[in-house]
N, C-alpha and C positions, 0 to 999 in steps of 0.2 A: 444676923454674924455678925458679931460686936467685937472689939479688940482688947484685949486685958494687957496685949505687952506689944511694945512694938515693933514689926518685923521688918528685918532689913533687909530689904531693896537689894535684889541681882542687877550685877555692872547692869546687863543689856536686858532690853524692854523688848517682848516680846509679848506685841498685843490678842495673836492667838490664844495663847494661855490665858489670858487675863479674860476674854471674850468671852470663854467655854467656861470658867470661875462662874462670874457675876453675874448676864444675864438670867443661867437656870435659877439663882439667888434671891433675884430680884420677885421672880413671877412665883417660885415655891411661899414665897413672905407678903404675899400681897401687896407690893409697895406700888404697880403701877395703880390701885384704888386703892389710898388709906384709908380706916375709916374718920370720915370729916362729915357729920351728919347738921353743926352746924358750922360748917364754913361756907364762904360764898363761894357758887359752883364755877365750874368752869371749862368749856364740854368742844371738843371737835367729834366732827364724824371723818373717819378716814373713808374717802372715794373708795368703794369696793371692788378693788380687780375682781376678775373672772375667775372661778375656782378652778379654770382649769389653765391658768398664767403660772409664770415665772417672771423672777423681778430682773425689770430690765431698769436702765439708766432712769430713767423718764421716772420710773418708780421711787429710788433712791434718792431721786431729789424731792417727789413730792413727799414722801413720810420722812426724810430728814427734816424738813424745813417746819412739819408737825409735830416735831417731837420736842425740835427745838421749845415752842412754845407750849407745849405739856409739859418738860421736867421745869419751864420757868415756870409756869403757873403753881406747879404740884410745891416748888421751893419758895413761891413767897404764899406760902400756904392755902392756896385754891383745893377746895373740892374737885381735883381734877379729873374728867371722865373723858378719856380715846375710845369712840367707840372702831370697834374692827371687826369686820365679816366680809364676808366672800359674797360674787353676785353669781345666780343657778347658768350664766351667760350661754340663753338656749341653743344657738345655731353651734357654735363652739363647744359646747359638751357633747347636745345630739352627734354631730360630725367625729369629734373623739372616740364616741362609742360605736357610730357605725364603721368606723374605719378598724376597728380590734376586729367587729362582726366579718368585717370583707380580709381580714388576716385570716380568720379561720374559715375563710370559705363559707361564709352568714352573713344574710342581711337581716336588716330591719323589719324588711314586710313580712317576714315569715315568723313574727310573734305580733300577736296582739300589741292593741296599744299598753293596757294595763304590764304586760310580761317586760314589752321594751323599757317602759319606764322604771322598773323597777329596776333594771339591768344598768340602772343611768345612775340609780339610787347606790348599788353595788359597787360602782365604778366613783361613785362620790367618796363612801367611806375607805376605800382601798388607795388613790391614788389622788381625789381630790386634794386641795389645801397645799400644796407644795409651798407657794407661796409664801403663807403663813409663818410655816419655819423659816422662808427666806429672811422673812419684815425680823423675823428675829437675832438672826444673825447681823442686821445691821443697826439695831439697839432699840426698832421700839419699844416704846413701850405702854401700849394698850392694854384694854382691860380684858384679857383673853377669857377671861370669867364671866365674860357677857355676850361670848362672839357670834356672831350672827351670820346668816346662809338668807338669802332671800327666797325661799322655798320653805321656811319653818315652819310649824303652821303656826305660829304667833302672828307670822309675816304673810303666810298666804292669806289669812284671815282677813290682816288688814289689806291688801289688794282689790279681794273679794268686794269688801267693805265701800270700798274707793269707787271703785266699775260701778256697783249697783246704784251708790249715791248719786255716781256723774250720771249716771242714764237717768232718774229718777226724774232730776234737776235739769236735764234736758242737754245737756254738756257733753256727752258721749251719745253719737247715732253710727249708725249702717248706713253706706254712702258705695258710689259708684263711682270710682276716681281711677287716673294712674298711680303706680307703685312704681317703684325699681323693684322687680322681679328679676330674681334667681334664678335659671331656668335649671341648674344643676342642684340647686337645694331646693329648689318648687316653694320658695316660701319668697314674702315680701321680706324687703330688709331699708334699713335705714341712710340716710345719707350719710351717716360717718363708716358704715361701714361699705361704702364705694369707693374705690380709689380710681382716681382717673389716670388712662398712660395714653402716652402715644403712642401712636401705631401709624404708621404708613397704609392708609385706603385710598380710595378713585373717588372723584367727584365727575358724576357724569352727569348732561344734559337730553331731555328727552323734549321733543315737539307735542304738546298736549292739542288734537285738534278741536277747534271749535265746532261750539253742535248748532242746527237750526239754519248752515249759510252764515253768519254771520262775520263779518272779520273785522281787522283793525284798521286804523284808520290808513296805515299804511299800505293797507292790501291783502297782509296776512292772513290764512288763513287758521291762523295757530298759535299757539304762548307758549314758547321754553320757559323752560324749569328746571332746576339744576336739584338733584341729589346725591349723599351720602350712604343713602339707603335706598338701591330700586325696588328692594321685596315688597316694601311699604307701599307701593301703590296700589296694590292688588285690595287696600283697606281707604285708596284715596277717598275724603267726602268734599275738598272744595280746592281751589285758587287763590289764592290771595294777590292783591294785589296795594299799592297803596293811594288811596284816596285824592292824593294829591298829584298822583302821576298820568301827565296828561296820556301818556300812551296807551294806557287801558282804561281811562276814559269813561270813553263810549261800549265797555263792550260790562259793565260793574254790573252786578245783577244776570247776565246773560251763563249762558253753561260752555263746559268744555266736553267732550266725550271720551272718557280714557281710554288709550287702548288695552287692551287686552279682554278687561271686566268688560267695557263697554258701557259702567256706568258714567248716569250723566251728572254729572258735578257744580255746585253754581259759583260765577267767579265773586267772591267779596274785598270789602277794602277792609283793610286792617291795618293799624301801624307798622304791625308785626313787618308787614314788607318792605325790607328800603329800595327802596330804587335807585341807589347807588351801588348795592349787589347784585352782579350778574344781570338776569334780563331782566332784575324789581319783582319778578312773581315768584312764588313760594305754593310749594303744592301743600295742601293741608290732614294730614294723617290724624285723626285729632285721638286716638285709641290705641295712637304707638309713639307719642311723643310729647311730651310735658308744653312746650311752646306753644305746639299745636292742638293741645288741650282748650288753653286757653280760649286761643281764636277761637275753634269748633264753637268756646260758651258763648263767645260772645258774637257769633253767628247764628246764635239760636240752637244750636244743638244742643241737646238734652244727654248729657250724657248715658244714658240706659239708652241712647237710641244710636253712638257710638259702634262702628265697625272693631269688631276684634279679630284678626285676620290668625292669633298663635295662640297654641293653647302651653299648655305650663311647663313644656319640652320647647318651647318655641321651633313649633312645630308647624304651618300652613293649616288650620282647619279653615272650613267652607264660614264664610260672612251670612247674617243675616239676612241680606237679599237672594244670595245662592248664585253669586257673578264668578265666583273663582271660577276658571280651567282644574278639570278635574286634574290635571296632571299634576298641578300644586302640592297637592291638598297632602298629609305626613309626610312634606318637604323641609326638611332640615332650611331652618331660615337662610344658611348663607350659602345653599345650594340653593335655592330658589332665588336667590340671589343674580347668581350666574344666569337662572334657566328668564329671569323677568331681560335682561340686559338681551342675550340673546335674541326673545321675542321679538322686543321693542328694535332690534337691529333687523331683524328678518322684515321688521313692516316697514320702515325704513323709519323711523320713527324717532331714531340716534340721532342729534345731534355730534358730529366724532369731535375730537380734539387736536385739534391743530398744531405743528412746532414750525417754526422754520431754522435750520441751520446758519451756521456762519457764512456755509456758503450760497443761502440762497435755496437748498432746496429743503420741499415743504414735505413735512410726513404726519398723517392721522392716524390715531390714537381710539379706543372709544372711549376711555376716558383722559379726566386731567388727572396728573396723582398728587393726592394730598395727605400731608400729614393731619389727624382726627387727634382731637384728645374724648378718648373712649371711655366710656364707664365702665367699671368691673368691680365686680364681688371681691370683698378682700377673702374670703374665703371658699367660696364655694370656686374664685379663680376665672371667671370666664365673663363674658359682655353681658351685662347688663341691659336686661331689656326692659324699657318703660310697657308697661300694660296693664290692662284697664280688667278692672276684676274689681269687687267686693269684698270692702274690708269693713272694720271697727274703726273711726272718726273720735278724737278729742276737738272739743270746741277749742282749741288754744286761746284763740282770738280774745276769748270772754276772758279764759282766765289769766291773760296775759294782765287785763290791764291792772290789776293790786301791786303784784310783783314791780312791772313800770312804775306806779305810782310809790312804793316802798323804796326804791332808786332813786326818784328824786325827790323826796324827803327826806332822805337821808337814812331811812331806816333801817339801809339795806348801804352799808358802805364798801362801793368797789373798786378795791385796789390795785393797779394804780391805776387812776382815774382816768386817763387816757382809753380805756377799755368800756369806759358808760354809752361813748358816741355808736361802737357797735351793736352793743346791747338793747337799745333804744332803736337802731334802725333795724333791727332784727325784730324784737318785738313787736313794732309798729307795723309790721309787713307781716308777722308770722300767719304760717297755712293750718288746715286743720292736719295734726297729726296721726298719722297710723299707726294703730297698737295693735294691731289684728298682725298675726305672725302664723306661717302655715309648719309650726311643728307640734313634733309630739310631747318633746320636754317643754316645762312651765306651765305657769297659773292660767288654763283652761282657761276658756271666758266665760263667764257663768250668765251665759244665754242660749233658752232652748226654742227652736221651731216647733209649732204646734201642727196637728194637723186637720187647725182651723184658719191655718194662714196666716197666724201672728206668731211677734216673737216676745217671750219672756222672758225679763233678764231678774236675777233673784240670786241669794248666796247661796240660795242650797236648792236640788232637785226638789225637794219634796214642798220650799215654798215657791219655788217655780206652775210646781202642780196644783197647788193650792189658786193660784194667781188662774189657772187654763181654766180651774173646774172638771169637772167630770164629763167622761165621753173626748175628751181632747185628748191624745197621742202627745210626750213632746220626743222630739231628738235633739242632744245638744252639739251646740258649733264644735265644728273638731279642732279650730283653733287655737292658740295658746296667745297670751300679752305680750306684747315687745318688752324685752327685760330692762330698758330707759325707765316705760312704764313703775314698774314694781321698786324701781332703786330711784324712781324721784320719792320717796314716800321715808326715806333713808332717815331721815334726821330727824322723825318721830313715832316711824314705824318701831324704830329699833328701840325705841326707849317705853314700849308697849301699848302704843296707840293701836288700837281704839279700846283700851281698858286705858281709866283715868291714873295710871299707877305715877309713885311718889314722883318716880325717877322722873318721869313726863313733865310732870309740873314743876323738879328744880331745873331739870337738866336743859329744857325747850323753852325760849330760842336756844340752838348752839351760840355759840359766844361766836367762833370763827368760823371759817371753810377752805381751805387750803388746796388749789386747783389747776392743773391743766390751762391754756388757756384754750387750744382743744376741744375741750367738751363743755364751754360754757353755753353754747345755745346747746346740747342731747341730754346733757345731764343739771349742769348749773340751776339755769334758767326754766326747766322743768321743776326743780325741784320748791325754787320760789315761786312756783305757780301752787302745788298741791300746799305747799304748806302755808299760804299768807288764805289759802282757797276750805282747807279742812283744820288746820288751827286757830285762823284768825291774825295771825300775826306769821312775820317773814320766819324763814328758819331759820338765819343766824343773822350775826350785824357786821361782821365783815365778811367780804367776798375777794381771795386775797389769789388773782393768777399770775402763775410762775410761767417763764418761756419753754423752749425746748429746752435738752440738752443736743447739742451737736459734734459732730465730729470736728477734728484740729483746726482742719482747713476751714469749717464751717457750716457744710456742707453737711446735710439732714442726715438723720444717721437710717438705713436700712438694713437691713438680713440681703437684699440684692448686689446693695451698692458691696458688701461684705466692709463696712465701716464703721457695726455698733461696737460696740464696750459693756463687757460682762461686770457690772459691781461685785458677781460674789470673788470674780478673781482678783478685782483691786483690792476685796477686801482681807483676800487670802493674801498677797504681796505685800500690800501696805496697811492692814488695820483697820475696822469698822471707822475710826476715830478722826483717822485721817481723811478715809472717805469723804465722811461727813462734814468735814469740817471744809474743806474744798467744795463741798453742795453749799455751804454756807456763805464763804468768801467770795462765791463766784456768783451769788443771786443777786442784783442787780434790777433791781423795779424795770420790766420792759423789755428788759434784755435776754435774750436765749443765751443757753451758756455753752462756750467751746471746750468741749475734749481737753485737757492737759494732764499727760500721767506725772509732768516733770513737778506740777505743781503738787499731785497729792502727796510724793516724795516727800518733796518740801514740808509739807504738814506733818508727813509720818515723823523728818526728823524735828521739826516743832512738839512734836507728843516726846521724844527721847529725849530733848531740849529740856522741857518740866522733870522729866525723869531723871534724871542727873542732875539739875537745880535740887531737888526732894535728897539724892544720893546725899549731894552737899550738905544738905539741913540737917540730915539724920547724923552728918559723921561730925554735924558740930555743937551736938546737943538741942538741935533745933525740933519740938514736934507739935504735935496738937494743943491748939488753941481749946482754950477751955472757955473760952467769951465770944458774944458773938459782937460786942460792941467791940470800937480796938483800945488798944493799954494806955495805957499815961506814957507818954515820952517823953523825953526832954534833949536828946541828940538831935543836932539837924536833921541828919539821914532819916532817921525817924518819922517822924513831926513829917518828912516830906513823902514819905512811901508813902505812912497813913492814908494825906491828903490824894496820895496818885492811886487809893484804893478807891476816894471819895468819888473820885473824878471821873472813876473806869463805872463805877457803881452806873455813875448818874447816863455816861456818856451810855453803856446797855439798855438801861430803865428805859431809855427817849427812841433808842434806836430797835427795841422791840415794840416797845406800842405803838410807832412808826412803819413796823412790821418792811426797818430797812437792816435786811438779813449779812447782807454784806459788808456799812457797816457795825453793826455789832462785833463781827468775827477781828474784823479789824482794831476794834477799839482790844479787845481782851489778847490779840494777837500780840498786838506792841505793847502792854503792859506786860504782857507775862515777859515775852524775850528780850522787849529795852530796855524798859523798870525795873523790874526783877529781877530777871537773870544778868543781862549785861553791866548792868549798874549799880543795883541796889545790892547786889551778894559780892561783888567788887570792893563796893566801895564801904562795907561793913568788915571787912575780912582784917583789918587791923585790928578792931574792938574786940573781935574774935580773938583773936591771937593771941590778944593781952597776955603780959604773963599773970598771973592769981585769979580769982573769981571778981571780977569786978562790977561795981553796981551798971557800969554800960556797957558790959558784956551779957549781963542778968537780962536788962532792959533791950536789948536789941537782942537777943534770942524769942524774950515774947513776943518781941515787935516782930519776927521773921516769921514766927509760925504762926501768927493771926494771920498774916498777910498771905502766909503760903493755903492754909485755912479756908480765904478770901477767895484765889486763887480756881483752889478747887470745884467751889461753891460757882462759881461767875463758868466757870469754863465745864463745867458738869453740862449745861443744856448742847452744848455743840459735842463737848468729848467725853460722854459718861462713862467710859471702859475706864481710862488710866484714871480717870480722878479719882472713880469709886476704890480703884488700888491703892492708891496714895493715903484717898482719906483715913483707910485702914489703916496703911504701914508706918505712918506718922506717929499712932499711938494711942489711945483708951478711946471709944467711941460709945455714947448712949445710945445710937440707931446707925443708919446708912446713909450712906451723903445723899441719896434717889430723895430721900423726906427730910434731907435739913431745911434750913433758915436760909432766906437768901440772906446776901448781908445787908445788914444793919448798922455802920459806922460810928452813928452817933458822934461825928467827929467832922470839921471842915477842914479847907484846905489849909494849911499853916504859911502865909506869904513867906513871912521871912526864911523860913528853912526851906523853900520851896528855890525860894530866890539866890542861898545858898548855892541848896545843891547844885543848883543848876549852872550856878559859874564852876562848880569844882568838873560837874560830869564835860561842860565845853573846855575847860582846860585841859584836861584832859585826853580828850580828844581831838583839840586843835594840835596841841605838842604830837599827839601817832600822828597823826596827818603827814603834820609836817615833816616827821619824820623818816615815814614812808616816801614823802616825797621825793626826799633829797640819798634815797638807799639809805639811810641811817639802822645799825639794828633797832629791834623794838624794845631789848635789851641795856645797851650804850647809855650809859648814866652821862646828864648831864648839866648847868650849870644853868640856875635862871636868878636874873638880876632882875629886878621887878622897879620900872619906870612910873609914876602920875598914879598910883595907888591911891583911892580917898580912906578915910578912915576905918569905912566899914569891911572894904577889901580887904584892908591890913589884915585887922580882925579875925577874916574869914582864911589867909594864907597863914597865921599861927594855927589855928585848929586842924588846918592839913598838911602840915609839916609832914609827919609819916605817912600820911594815903598818898600826898604826889610822890614821895623816895618810892613808895610800893606799885601806885598805879603807874604812873607815868614816868619814873625812873629820874627823876629830875632833883636837884636840891637848889633848894633857895640859898641865894647868897639874903646877908644880912638887908635889913629891907634899904637902909642909908647907903648901901653904894654903890657907887657907878660901873656901870659893864666897861671889859679891858676894850680898847682900841681891835678891830681887825674885825673879820669875815662874823657873822650871828645868823641868826634865826630869831626873827621879831613875829611873836603874837600880841596880839591884843585882844584881850576878853573884857568887855565891858569900855571901863574911864581905863585899864591899866593898859601896859607893855611892859611883854615878859620878853627879857634878852637875852639867849640860849648863846653863846660863844661855840665857833665850828674849828677853832684852831687847834689839830694836831687830830680831830676829830673824821674829817672828811678831804680830799683834795678839790678846793673851791675851783680853780679852773677848768680840770677834769669833771668835776660836775654840772657847771655854766655850758661847757660842751656839748656834751650830753644831754642837758634837759634844751638847750637851743636845736639841734639836731631830729630830735622829739618831736618840740611841739611844728619844728616847720612841717613835718612828715605828715603829720594827723592834722596837721590845717591842711594841708593840699589835699590832704581825701576826705575832708569836711566841704570844703570848697567845690571841689569835683562832684557829691552827691546834694547840695547848695545846688548845684546848675542841672542835675537831675529833675531833683523836684521842683525846681522853677519851671523848666521846659511841660507846658501844657498836655504837647504831645508824649510825653510818658505818663504822666497823670492819667490821660482819659483814657490813653489805649494800653496800654500795660497790667497785666494781672493784678488783681488786689493784694496779693497777699505780696505781689512784687514789691509793689509800690507801699506797701506796709514796712515792710525789710525795710527799704532805701530810709526812710523818714524815723526808724530803729537805729539805724546804721548810722545815722547824722546825727539824730541828738546824743549817740554813744562819741564818736570823733569827736562834740561839741564843747562837748563835757569834759573829754579827755584835755584836749587843747586850753582849758581854762583853768586844770589843774596843772597842767605845765607851764604857762606862765605865771601862776600863782607861786610855783614852785621857785622859777627863778626871781620873780619877784621878795622872794625872801631870801635869797642869795644877795641882794644889794647888786 
């Protein structure tokens, strides 16, 4: 879409019409991946959202920042590739399809595995990928022609190869360990899929009798243990005490005999037991608690020998030693909890919790009430059960070492750098990574179990049969791989690996990954591990971690709190450009963003201001520039604005190189609003309105058109829609703005022009401010007498006669004339004093009275606020938002007092 004639801009800026127009055009013209085979590459991969997902405010932030960088580098001439795609989201997608079946009175188990997977694919083709349409609404310039899906055939091939290669290298193995088990979904889940909820629970104390007639030094024949999960005592395998605790030194190595089951378990010494907590003794159930699992291993209990008392639905099953009474078998875990407490109480083994009231009355209760941090599955919605089961694991500790080295040596730069400490701590203490899931949807694990008792791992069943040899029957592992396993290959599998494609050779390593800090370990670190291992190079040069978008009060957004914000609703109301600019302007390294709809509205107003500025230019014969370099200029105001463009380009380049999105947005915002719209266009109005087609007017139109072009290019990464629309509306173009050239002014800052223009601006601003302070109408014309001006200032005054009349509404008196006696306003700019007589303009005495009263009132308010803020009790105990408001009010009142005092001083 190129322009042949200027399009007259409508009076009203309508974001929705522009967005609907330009995005399809960009996509149809392949503007997101222009043919630049000889250009330097620049590559970003999009964190693949779940195929079931929809755009939330976090996606809006993450993708806006990525789009700013990809559009910026595209404008700089790079072969900019933004890889886009979706994750197959094993659990989430299987749940969506299962819910559809349930709605039709159907269920997954009515189908064979193959038929169910077909249904999932059908859902994906019909309903999956909603979020990709929503990313287009945001303006994301992704290479949709190469859209990826983690279950695509080429991607699946890469996943299988990685699994097989790691297995053959001894870096993937099968082991019996504890996992986060979701009893509703009947699968292991990752830590990221676990959410901790505060639940009201109980803390029970039980007496475990010492075996063999042993007693403690104080004569007791039992040890008291406390637990929030009494049901797990049915699988207890030890009691731990601290080796330094003198109360239990004599019984370490002895045994207790468990009530209910009668099992004899040892008393072991372990630092996990804290002498300061409770009785100092801890029951150990290694098959159902992560801490206990480690204690059990330290005590010499092999994982294969750890007792498991639950089935996949968290119902009690018989243990290997068959000591669980029959009445417990088949009982749900929470019902088993009640039954254990009842039996322990009946056996006299429950230690009651005593409560003494204020009146001295003592009451006994079965347990102490406690608020318990309880893990829940974020999708299944039930309490997670630590469960001992056979799963596939990756030797993450070995894979982590090259990734750690990449960060230490600067091959990967983490921004902000403050995240490095967290990264190293986690990677240095990394645990084996459980990669198997008990689902039907996903990459099925390429392992076959033979009738000979061996396991054969291969990319295909044919290869597995060849490994097994004749006479061995094979049964494939029913599990699938964790989706984080496949997405860890995203930076290179999306480029064609394991095939050695030209795309892979050019665009790996990627240049930048932008990610929320919350997936640093679940995705980012794992990509670093897989990339360095399989590609021999880190997957990206920079890793930028942004914060969260929080509610206006700083609270974390959640559906349960009802404080989420729909980015699509914001786009509908204010336009995508305003939402994007808000995200950039508020993104300060290392900090979360507080949602502020007023700021979004303010950036919509910013877009409107630019729109109106472009309309002004159109109406004054200012149009598209034919030059990338700055035009020649003689007028100071034109030389000044060219220098401001030079400074703004430099500021943007530095900010984006440093990934300071807030600084970049601030630089272009203030240039557009302040220098260009508020001052440059005002300063050139007298030139443009001069009679006849003067050379100065021609120069000014040429410079103004060039500057407006530079604005559109510089602002384009932040506000792509309005800038593309204005680009074409202002005149004939050879192509779209999205593939234009980044500014190259080939000019420098003109110091003399900058000094003269900034003097003009300061003079006008001071006069307007003084009038406002004294209640004088902005349109009132005043005489101005000049005192103490040097020759340079006199020259500037002579060149600004008409401009001062128009902008400041003043008439300069002859430069040698003295000011008359009487009340005046005195304004100092540089070395010169400008004296403006007030006789006949205002009632001086009345104005002094008004200002004095106002100053007294506002000073009193400021002093009161200062007193509150100086009071430690208020600052420490009041709500943070109350303290923040008090500080803001104090700053506002103090500034108002200064303004009123200055106004009084002007009156003498």
